[in-house]
C-alpha positions in Angstrom: 82.4 77.1 -9.3 81.0 73.6 -8.7 83.4 73.0 -5.8 82.7 76.3 -4.3 78.7 75.6 -4.4 79.7 72.0 -2.9 81.6 74.1 -0.1 78.7 76.1 0.2 76.1 73.3 0.5 78.3 71.6 3.2 78.7 74.7 5.4 74.7 75.1 4.8 74.2 71.4 6.1 76.5 71.5 9.1 74.3 73.7 11.2 71.2 71.4 10.3 73.5 68.5 11.4 74.5 69.9 14.3 71.1 70.8 15.7 69.7 67.4 14.5 72.5 65.9 16.6 71.6 68.3 19.6 67.9 67.5 19.4 68.2 63.9 18.6 68.7 62.5 22.2 66.2 64.6 23.8 63.8 63.7 21.0 64.3 60.0 21.4 63.9 60.3 25.2 60.7 61.9 24.7 59.4 59.4 22.3 60.4 56.6 24.2 59.5 57.6 27.9 56.6 60.3 27.3 54.9 59.8 24.1 54.8 56.0 23.7 53.8 55.4 27.3 50.9 58.1 26.6 49.8 56.3 23.5 49.7 53.0 25.3 47.4 54.3 28.2 45.2 56.2 25.5 44.8 52.9 23.7 44.2 51.3 27.2 41.0 53.5 27.9 39.3 52.1 25.0 39.9 48.7 25.8 37.8 46.4 28.2 39.0 45.1 31.6 40.1 41.4 31.7 38.6 38.8 34.0 41.6 39.0 36.5 42.6 42.5 35.8 44.5 44.2 32.7 43.0 44.7 29.6 41.3 42.7 26.7 41.2 43.4 23.2 38.2 45.3 21.8 36.7 48.9 21.7 34.4 50.7 24.0 33.4 54.2 25.5 31.9 52.5 28.5 34.9 53.9 30.7 34.4 57.5 29.7 30.4 57.1 30.2 31.5 55.6 33.5 33.1 58.8 34.7 29.9 60.8 34.1 28.3 58.9 37.1 27.6 61.7 39.8 30.0 59.9 42.3 33.2 60.1 40.0 32.0 63.9 38.8 31.7 64.7 42.7 35.4 63.5 42.7 36.5 65.8 40.0 34.6 68.6 41.4 36.4 68.0 44.8 39.5 67.9 43.3 39.3 71.0 41.2 37.9 72.9 44.3 40.8 71.9 46.4 43.5 72.8 43.7 41.9 76.1 43.3 41.9 76.7 47.1 45.2 75.5 47.3 46.4 77.9 44.5 44.7 80.8 46.2 46.0 80.0 49.6 49.5 79.7 48.0 49.0 83.1 46.5 47.8 84.9 49.6 50.6 83.5 51.9 53.4 83.4 48.9 52.9 87.0 47.5 53.9 88.8 50.6 56.6 86.4 51.3 58.0 87.1 47.7 57.8 90.7 48.0 59.6 90.6 51.4 62.5 88.7 50.1 62.8 90.8 46.8 63.1 94.0 49.4 65.4 92.2 52.0 68.7 93.4 50.9 71.5 91.3 52.1 68.9 88.8 53.6 67.7 87.8 50.2 70.0 85.0 49.6 69.3 83.5 53.1 65.6 83.9 52.8 65.6 82.3 49.4 67.6 79.5 50.9 65.2 78.9 53.8 62.2 78.7 51.0 64.3 76.1 48.8 65.3 73.9 51.7 62.0 72.1 52.0 62.3 70.9 48.5 65.7 68.9 49.2 63.6 66.6 51.7 61.3 64.0 50.4 57.9 65.0 49.7 56.7 61.6 51.6 58.8 62.6 54.8 57.3 66.0 54.8 53.6 64.4 54.5 54.5 62.2 57.2 55.7 65.1 59.5 52.4 66.8 59.1 50.5 63.5 60.2 52.7 63.8 63.3 51.6 67.6 63.7 47.8 66.9 63.1 46.9 63.6 64.6 44.9 63.4 68.2 48.2 63.3 69.9 50.3 65.5 67.7 52.0 68.6 68.4 49.0 70.9 67.4 46.8 69.2 69.7 49.3 69.0 72.7 49.9 73.0 72.6 46.1 73.6 72.2 45.3 71.4 75.3 48.4 72.8 77.3 47.1 76.2 76.7 43.8 75.5 77.8 42.0 76.4 74.4 40.5 73.1 74.0 39.4 70.2 76.4 39.5 67.5 73.9 41.9 66.8 71.1 40.3 68.2 67.8 39.9 66.0 64.9 42.4 67.8 62.5 43.6 64.5 60.4 41.6 62.8 57.6 39.9 66.0 56.9 39.4 68.4 53.9 41.6 70.9 55.7 44.3 68.3 56.3 44.4 67.8 52.9 44.5 71.7 51.8 47.3 72.2 54.5 49.2 69.5 53.0 49.1 70.8 49.4 49.7 74.3 50.3 52.8 73.3 52.7 54.0 71.0 49.7 53.7 73.5 46.8 54.2 76.9 48.5 57.7 77.3 47.2 56.6 77.0 43.5 54.4 80.0 44.1 57.0 82.0 45.8 60.0 81.6 43.4 58.3 82.9 40.4 56.7 85.9 41.9 60.0 86.6 43.2 61.7 86.7 40.1 59.2 88.9 38.7 59.5 91.3 41.5 63.1 91.3 41.5 63.1 92.7 37.9 61.0 95.6 39.1 62.5 99.0 38.3 62.4 101.0 41.5 62.4 104.4 39.6 59.0 103.4 38.6 57.6 103.3 42.4 59.8 106.3 42.9 58.2 108.4 40.2 54.7 107.3 41.1 55.4 108.6 44.9 57.0 111.8 43.5 53.6 112.2 41.4 51.5 111.8 44.7 50.5 107.9 44.4 50.0 106.5 47.8 51.4 103.0 48.9 48.2 101.0 48.1 47.8 103.0 44.9 51.7 102.3 43.9 51.1 98.6 44.6 47.7 98.2 42.6 48.9 100.3 39.6 52.6 99.4 39.2 53.5 96.4 41.4 50.8 93.9 41.1 50.5 94.4 37.3 54.3 94.1 36.5 54.5 90.9 38.6 51.5 89.3 37.0 53.6 87.3 34.8 55.1 85.7 38.1 51.7 85.3 39.8 50.3 83.6 36.6 53.3 81.1 36.3 53.3 80.4 39.9 49.5 79.6 40.0 50.0 77.0 37.0 53.1 75.6 38.9 50.8 75.1 41.8 47.5 74.4 40.1 48.5 71.4 37.9 50.4 69.2 40.5 47.8 69.8 43.2 45.1 68.7 40.5 46.9 65.4 40.2 48.0 65.0 43.5 47.5 61.5 45.1 50.0 61.1 48.0 48.7 63.9 50.1 45.1 63.2 49.8 45.7 59.6 50.3 47.9 59.9 53.7 46.1 63.0 55.1 42.7 62.7 53.8 42.2 58.9 54.2 39.5 57.1 52.2 36.9 60.0 53.2 39.0 62.5 50.7 39.0 61.0 47.6 40.7 62.9 44.6 41.2 62.0 40.9 44.9 61.5 41.4 44.0 58.9 44.3 41.1 57.3 41.9 43.5 56.8 39.2 45.9 55.2 41.8 43.1 52.7 43.1 42.4 51.9 39.6 45.9 50.8 38.4 46.5 49.2 41.7 44.0 47.5 44.0 41.1 47.5 41.6 43.2 46.3 38.7 40.9 48.1 36.1 43.3 49.6 33.8 41.0 50.9 31.1 39.0 52.9 33.6 42.0 54.4 35.2 43.4 55.1 31.8 40.2 56.9 30.9 40.4 59.1 34.3 44.0 60.0 33.5 43.0 61.3 29.9 39.9 63.3 31.4 42.6 64.8 34.1 44.8 65.5 31.3 42.2 67.4 29.5 41.4 69.3 32.5 45.0 70.4 32.7 45.3 71.3 29.0 42.4 73.5 29.6 44.4 75.2 32.4 47.4 75.5 30.5 45.7 77.1 27.6 44.2 79.6 30.0 47.6 80.2 31.3 49.0 81.0 28.1 46.0 83.5 27.3 46.8 85.1 30.6 50.7 85.0 30.0 50.1 86.7 26.6 47.6 89.5 28.0 49.7 90.3 31.5 52.6 92.3 29.4 50.2 94.2 27.6 47.9 95.1 30.5 51.1 95.9 32.6 52.3 98.5 29.9 48.7 100.0 29.6 
């Protein structure tokens, strides 16, 4: 009996050992390269700035109080506004694209390939391509001047519109793909039944297609909103110094300003905003299936 018990105990321990062996490398990686750096940055946010940059010992909340200055609150409002605008525009443009791909039949894979291809190119290269398009002597102004639409080149670069265009261009595939997945799973017999019952195309879309694709819409919105909220390359290159965003502010504090404690505090404030957005996403995700069933 004791031998059988030892055998059973060994069999019960093996799945646990196997699970620990599988989870161990990933857990160690997260601890070393995610949680430890986050803890260091969190500690920096309460320290004081050194005379020549960096941090020195001590504890202070001054960096968090400093962010309450109207100047930095304005940067936060501008960042959130641009991220929300980017998300809305990506949804408006991306939903019809995803719907078209889901109903494209044999052309579906080719269209998906065209959506994914820009992601194979460096984000920096794509941003510089937009600079060549939007500058005074760029392609857009050249076409408008050639057509006689304008007499002088338009100021398109280093404006909020340029930053918004760059964000939408960069993150649009992240909106299209989740919505496409939701629409691809949509049972066409539901639309056929609604048509038989007399529902018009617009009613079929609002009552069936949109509610059932809501999980994809919410997932795509979060995939666009979160990186747009922390973007620093696009605002820096397309907006210049006039279009400061929180991501650019953090970059400047850790770079030229060498004020690591304040940059760390701003980073955690931005992380708090992202956390609120993620919690809202989880609530919407949990409600979406129930609303779709209703």
